[in-house]
FINU-485884 format. One line per 10 residues: for each residue x, y, z of C-alpha. Coordinates in nm, 3 decimals, always signed. Layout:
N
X:Y:Z; ...
//
This chain:
400
+10.737:+12.654:+7.875; +10.876:+12.369:+8.081; +10.811:+11.995:+8.045; +10.682:+11.831:+8.360; +10.697:+11.461:+8.446; +10.410:+11.372:+8.682; +10.420:+11.030:+8.855; +10.107:+10.906:+9.031; +10.031:+10.533:+9.020; +9.684:+10.613:+9.132
+9.380:+10.582:+9.346; +9.089:+10.828:+9.354; +9.216:+11.004:+9.664; +9.563:+11.057:+9.517; +9.452:+11.146:+9.164; +9.162:+11.387:+9.216; +9.347:+11.667:+9.402; +9.604:+11.681:+9.123; +9.350:+11.745:+8.846; +9.323:+12.117:+8.916
+9.700:+12.146:+8.955; +9.760:+11.987:+8.614; +9.493:+12.204:+8.449; +9.650:+12.515:+8.601; +10.004:+12.415:+8.499; +9.890:+12.364:+8.141; +9.694:+12.691:+8.138; +10.018:+12.868:+8.235; +10.208:+12.711:+7.947; +10.361:+12.395:+8.095
+10.356:+12.063:+7.911; +10.266:+11.778:+8.145; +10.335:+11.408:+8.087; +10.134:+11.222:+8.350; +10.198:+10.858:+8.447; +9.906:+10.676:+8.606; +9.700:+10.359:+8.562; +9.464:+10.303:+8.270; +9.152:+10.360:+8.484; +9.237:+10.732:+8.514
+9.347:+10.793:+8.155; +9.030:+10.972:+8.044; +9.014:+11.191:+8.354; +9.376:+11.304:+8.314; +9.353:+11.349:+7.937; +9.068:+11.598:+7.987; +9.317:+11.830:+8.159; +9.524:+11.848:+7.841; +9.807:+11.636:+7.981; +9.982:+11.362:+7.784
+9.897:+11.034:+7.959; +10.127:+10.734:+7.983; +10.021:+10.428:+8.179; +10.166:+10.186:+8.430; +10.044:+9.828:+8.476; +9.811:+9.877:+8.771; +9.756:+9.504:+8.829; +10.128:+9.428:+8.845; +10.180:+9.734:+9.065; +9.921:+9.620:+9.321
+10.053:+9.263:+9.319; +10.407:+9.387:+9.383; +10.291:+9.618:+9.661; +10.087:+9.348:+9.835; +10.375:+9.098:+9.808; +10.561:+9.289:+10.078; +10.296:+9.202:+10.337; +10.009:+9.400:+10.487; +10.020:+9.353:+10.864; +10.301:+9.589:+10.963
+10.412:+9.930:+10.836; +10.761:+9.809:+10.748; +10.603:+9.533:+10.537; +10.415:+9.799:+10.342; +10.741:+9.986:+10.294; +10.891:+9.666:+10.155; +10.588:+9.643:+9.927; +10.663:+9.990:+9.792; +11.022:+9.879:+9.725; +10.889:+9.577:+9.535
+10.708:+9.818:+9.301; +11.039:+9.968:+9.186; +11.081:+9.696:+8.924; +10.730:+9.764:+8.793; +10.744:+10.144:+8.786; +11.103:+10.245:+8.711; +11.176:+10.037:+8.396; +10.831:+10.121:+8.253; +10.875:+10.496:+8.301; +11.233:+10.500:+8.174
+11.138:+10.303:+7.863; +10.840:+10.527:+7.783; +11.034:+10.855:+7.821; +11.356:+10.742:+7.654; +11.510:+11.029:+7.458; +11.274:+11.291:+7.604; +11.372:+11.597:+7.806; +11.200:+11.704:+8.128; +11.265:+12.011:+8.340; +11.122:+11.889:+8.671
+10.923:+11.607:+8.824; +10.612:+11.607:+9.045; +10.553:+11.280:+9.225; +10.295:+11.149:+9.465; +10.409:+11.113:+9.825; +10.309:+10.747:+9.857; +10.309:+10.589:+9.510; +10.523:+10.547:+9.206; +10.883:+10.547:+9.330; +10.881:+10.921:+9.268
+11.187:+11.023:+9.465; +11.384:+10.733:+9.314; +11.296:+10.850:+8.963; +11.392:+11.206:+9.057; +11.736:+11.076:+9.156; +11.775:+10.857:+8.849; +11.676:+11.139:+8.613; +11.854:+11.406:+8.818; +11.545:+11.629:+8.813; +11.431:+11.896:+9.061
+11.141:+11.736:+9.247; +10.806:+11.842:+9.394; +10.622:+11.610:+9.630; +10.241:+11.594:+9.592; +10.101:+11.496:+9.933; +9.730:+11.411:+9.932; +9.729:+11.273:+10.289; +9.843:+11.426:+10.616; +10.213:+11.492:+10.585; +10.485:+11.345:+10.806
+10.817:+11.494:+10.910; +11.108:+11.252:+10.931; +11.094:+11.270:+11.309; +10.720:+11.204:+11.333; +10.745:+10.916:+11.085; +11.032:+10.754:+11.275; +10.842:+10.789:+11.604; +10.536:+10.627:+11.443; +10.746:+10.344:+11.296; +10.914:+10.283:+11.632
+10.579:+10.265:+11.814; +10.423:+10.033:+11.557; +10.731:+9.811:+11.544; +10.698:+9.730:+11.915; +10.413:+9.494:+11.827; +10.621:+9.287:+11.584; +10.746:+8.951:+11.720; +11.127:+8.948:+11.728; +11.182:+8.680:+11.465; +10.922:+8.832:+11.232
+11.087:+9.173:+11.277; +11.427:+9.031:+11.181; +11.279:+8.874:+10.870; +11.101:+9.195:+10.762; +11.410:+9.406:+10.829; +11.627:+9.159:+10.639; +11.398:+9.189:+10.338; +11.414:+9.570:+10.364; +11.796:+9.561:+10.360; +11.794:+9.321:+10.064
+11.547:+9.533:+9.866; +11.733:+9.861:+9.924; +12.058:+9.693:+9.817; +11.884:+9.561:+9.503; +11.749:+9.907:+9.415; +12.094:+10.062:+9.463; +12.262:+9.799:+9.245; +12.003:+9.813:+8.966; +11.935:+10.184:+8.952; +12.236:+10.344:+9.121
+12.028:+10.535:+9.375; +12.063:+10.560:+9.751; +11.785:+10.488:+10.001; +11.887:+10.613:+10.344; +11.576:+10.534:+10.547; +11.224:+10.384:+10.537; +11.098:+10.744:+10.556; +11.232:+10.811:+10.207; +11.043:+10.511:+10.068; +10.715:+10.582:+10.244
+10.699:+10.961:+10.217; +10.905:+11.043:+9.904; +11.043:+11.370:+10.047; +11.141:+11.649:+9.808; +11.271:+12.008:+9.829; +10.910:+12.129:+9.786; +10.604:+11.949:+9.922; +10.251:+12.052:+9.822; +10.005:+11.943:+10.093; +9.636:+11.948:+10.000
+9.505:+12.067:+10.335; +9.572:+12.351:+10.579; +9.825:+12.380:+10.860; +9.527:+12.417:+11.094; +9.390:+12.075:+10.999; +9.730:+11.904:+10.967; +9.829:+11.739:+11.299; +10.120:+11.933:+11.451; +10.106:+12.169:+11.155; +10.337:+12.416:+11.326
+10.626:+12.165:+11.315; +10.659:+12.175:+10.933; +10.911:+12.414:+10.779; +10.853:+12.642:+10.481; +10.937:+12.374:+10.226; +10.587:+12.239:+10.302; +10.316:+12.446:+10.136; +9.969:+12.386:+10.278; +9.747:+12.494:+9.990; +9.413:+12.364:+10.120
+9.176:+12.143:+9.920; +9.233:+12.137:+9.545; +8.874:+12.164:+9.429; +8.839:+12.199:+9.052; +8.576:+12.150:+8.783; +8.689:+11.793:+8.708; +8.373:+11.648:+8.866; +8.221:+11.363:+8.667; +7.884:+11.477:+8.539; +7.598:+11.296:+8.710
+7.228:+11.275:+8.652; +7.141:+11.461:+8.969; +6.870:+11.721:+9.025; +7.010:+11.980:+9.266; +6.674:+12.160:+9.283; +6.543:+11.860:+9.480; +6.771:+11.943:+9.776; +6.770:+12.323:+9.781; +6.617:+12.465:+10.098; +6.598:+12.124:+10.267
+6.753:+12.003:+10.594; +7.004:+11.793:+10.403; +7.222:+11.512:+10.535; +7.474:+11.371:+10.289; +7.608:+11.015:+10.333; +7.902:+10.864:+10.146; +8.165:+10.602:+10.221; +8.385:+10.715:+9.934; +8.488:+10.536:+9.616; +8.680:+10.231:+9.743
+8.548:+10.060:+10.056; +8.182:+10.137:+9.997; +8.023:+9.791:+9.974; +7.826:+9.832:+10.296; +7.466:+9.728:+10.239; +7.406:+9.675:+10.611; +7.524:+10.029:+10.685; +7.305:+10.179:+10.413; +7.004:+9.995:+10.556; +7.103:+10.119:+10.902
+7.084:+10.474:+10.764; +6.731:+10.402:+10.637; +6.636:+10.289:+10.987; +6.803:+10.587:+11.154; +6.662:+10.862:+10.933; +6.376:+10.715:+10.731; +6.106:+10.872:+10.946; +6.294:+11.199:+11.013; +6.224:+11.544:+10.872; +6.563:+11.546:+10.699
+6.629:+11.492:+10.331; +6.905:+11.234:+10.284; +7.134:+11.206:+9.983; +7.327:+10.879:+9.988; +7.602:+10.783:+9.744; +7.660:+10.406:+9.734; +7.928:+10.367:+9.467; +7.922:+10.147:+9.159; +7.971:+9.814:+9.338; +7.635:+9.815:+9.518
+7.309:+9.767:+9.330; +7.012:+9.986:+9.421; +6.792:+9.676:+9.411; +6.997:+9.518:+9.691; +6.887:+9.789:+9.933; +6.520:+9.690:+9.939; +6.260:+9.959:+9.999; +6.412:+10.308:+10.004; +6.241:+10.564:+10.233; +6.073:+10.855:+10.056
+6.304:+11.115:+10.213; +6.614:+10.942:+10.069; +6.778:+11.014:+9.732; +7.009:+10.718:+9.665; +7.251:+10.718:+9.371; +7.556:+10.519:+9.269; +7.732:+10.852:+9.216; +7.655:+11.210:+9.313; +7.852:+11.531:+9.244; +7.990:+11.554:+9.598
+8.117:+11.911:+9.601; +7.787:+12.036:+9.459; +7.580:+11.845:+9.716; +7.802:+11.964:+10.003; +7.708:+12.324:+9.922; +7.358:+12.244:+10.051; +7.437:+11.992:+10.326; +7.384:+12.050:+10.700; +7.575:+11.732:+10.795; +7.816:+11.498:+10.618
+7.834:+11.134:+10.729; +8.160:+11.011:+10.576; +8.428:+10.742:+10.585; +8.683:+11.016:+10.645; +8.896:+10.995:+10.334; +9.123:+11.299:+10.309; +8.944:+11.445:+10.007; +8.600:+11.403:+10.163; +8.703:+11.550:+10.498; +8.872:+11.845:+10.328
+8.575:+11.908:+10.102; +8.326:+11.891:+10.388; +8.527:+12.141:+10.590; +8.583:+12.363:+10.285; +8.206:+12.402:+10.251; +8.153:+12.445:+10.626; +7.971:+12.116:+10.686; +8.013:+11.939:+11.024; +8.115:+11.575:+11.000; +8.032:+11.238:+11.146
+8.330:+11.023:+11.051; +8.300:+10.644:+11.039; +8.651:+10.536:+10.933; +8.697:+10.220:+10.726; +9.072:+10.177:+10.667; +9.410:+10.333:+10.586; +9.461:+10.682:+10.732; +9.089:+10.738:+10.793; +9.107:+10.673:+11.173; +9.375:+10.944:+11.198
+9.165:+11.186:+10.995; +8.859:+11.105:+11.206; +9.060:+11.173:+11.521; +9.175:+11.508:+11.387; +8.818:+11.608:+11.293; +8.721:+11.537:+11.653; +9.031:+11.717:+11.788; +8.943:+12.041:+11.613; +8.579:+12.013:+11.720; +8.441:+11.994:+11.365
+8.260:+11.665:+11.417; +8.268:+11.330:+11.590; +8.407:+10.984:+11.522; +8.193:+10.669:+11.532; +8.295:+10.306:+11.492; +8.119:+10.100:+11.227; +8.139:+9.783:+11.437; +7.838:+9.758:+11.664; +7.686:+10.086:+11.542; +7.309:+10.104:+11.590
+7.046:+10.315:+11.420; +6.973:+10.492:+11.750; +7.339:+10.579:+11.803; +7.369:+10.717:+11.451; +7.049:+10.922:+11.481; +7.148:+11.061:+11.824; +7.497:+11.149:+11.696; +7.344:+11.333:+11.400; +7.106:+11.527:+11.626; +7.396:+11.618:+11.855
+7.619:+11.747:+11.575; +7.335:+11.930:+11.400; +7.221:+12.110:+11.714; +7.535:+12.181:+11.919; +7.672:+12.532:+11.840; +8.033:+12.430:+11.915; +8.053:+12.213:+11.603; +7.925:+12.491:+11.379; +8.169:+12.740:+11.531; +8.466:+12.507:+11.474
+8.355:+12.426:+11.119; +8.307:+12.794:+11.037; +8.664:+12.869:+11.148; +8.799:+12.578:+10.945; +8.595:+12.678:+10.640; +8.749:+13.024:+10.644; +9.098:+12.875:+10.675; +9.037:+12.626:+10.392; +8.889:+12.881:+10.153; +9.174:+13.128:+10.209
+9.449:+12.873:+10.141; +9.453:+12.913:+9.764; +9.395:+12.558:+9.638; +9.543:+12.444:+9.307; +9.619:+12.801:+9.196; +9.837:+12.855:+9.504; +9.998:+12.515:+9.442; +10.108:+12.626:+9.096; +10.223:+12.963:+9.232; +10.451:+12.771:+9.469
+10.572:+12.542:+9.190; +10.658:+12.844:+8.974; +10.844:+13.004:+9.265; +11.034:+12.674:+9.300; +11.114:+12.693:+8.927; +11.259:+13.042:+8.973; +11.471:+12.930:+9.267; +11.607:+12.640:+9.060; +11.644:+12.850:+8.742; +11.411:+12.624:+8.547
//
C-alpha cells in the first residue's frame, strides 16, 4: 500500500472526474489524503479518502487578486494562491509520509508542492490538455491585445511573484506554462485523443482515459420511468453559471408545444416559482442525475462544460452547445469540428433559432454518425480504471 497526496482546490468540473479514480485507488489498497474545499468534503469522504480542507474563500480572493482580463493576469492569480495553499498543506501533513502526489492541472499549486515535497507527481487534467508549445502560442496570441504599459505591469508582477515563491519555498518556476498547466511526468486526461484538439501532438506521458464516470452521482428524487420511450431532450447549463431564467423561459417557448419530452435541470440558485407556468411536456428540477438521464436522451442542450460534453458523447447523444464562460467556447468549437453537434450563442438567441437547431441536429444523419463514432471511442478508453492502471504502471517505473 502506498500513501497518496491528492491536491484539488476544487470546482465541480475538477472534482467529479476524480471521484472514480480515488475510489479505484482505495479499492486497490492505496491510502488517499485528499485536499479540497469544505463544500466537497462529504463527496470525497464517501470514497473512503481522508479529507483535509483549504480555505476556499481565501483561495478565490487570492486568485481573483491577480486580475481577470488577460491570461497572464490569471497566471499571476494562481501564483497569489501559493501563500494560501502551500503553508496550509505543509502544516496539515507535517510529520507524515507520502509516496506520490496527484494534483489538478489548474488548481492548488500542485507542481510546486511536488517539488517542495520531492514526490513523484501525476497531473489530473479535467480540461483539454495543452502542450508547452500550444500554450505558449496561445499566450503569445492573447498577449497581442494587451496595451504596452499594462503588459509591462502584468509581466513585472509575474517576475515579482515567481521570485517570491522561489525565495519562500525554494522552488523554481521556469515559465507561465508551469503555473497554468502544472505539468508532471504522467498526465491523466479525462477525455479521448479523438476529442482532444490536436490529440496526435501529445506524447505517451499523456494518457487519454476518456470520461471518468462513476457511481458518485448525488441521489435525486427523479422518476426515470417518466422518460423511458420518449423523444427526450435534456437541457442543463451545469452547476456554476446556471442562473438563466430568461433562457429557461426561452426553452419553454421553443419546445412547449412540441412532441418532445423535455428534462431541464436549473441548479440550486434558481427557484421553480420564478419560471412561471411550466409546459406539460417539461420536467423541471433543481438537480437531475445527469448520466442516468443521458442514457435516454435524443439531444443534449448544454453549456459545454468538459464533464457534460464528455458525458453526452459517452452516451452517444448529439449536442447543442451554448457556451457561457471559461473553456466552454473551445469545447463548443471542438464539438462542432468533429460533427457531433453545433454551437449557438446565448446573446440574441431566439426560440425559433433554438427550435430549428434542435430539429436540424435531431434529424440530420451526419450528427448521429459522428456521435456514434465518438461514443465508441469514449467507451473503449477505460475511464477511471484505466487511469489507475496507468498510475500503477507509473509506480512501477518509479519503484514506488
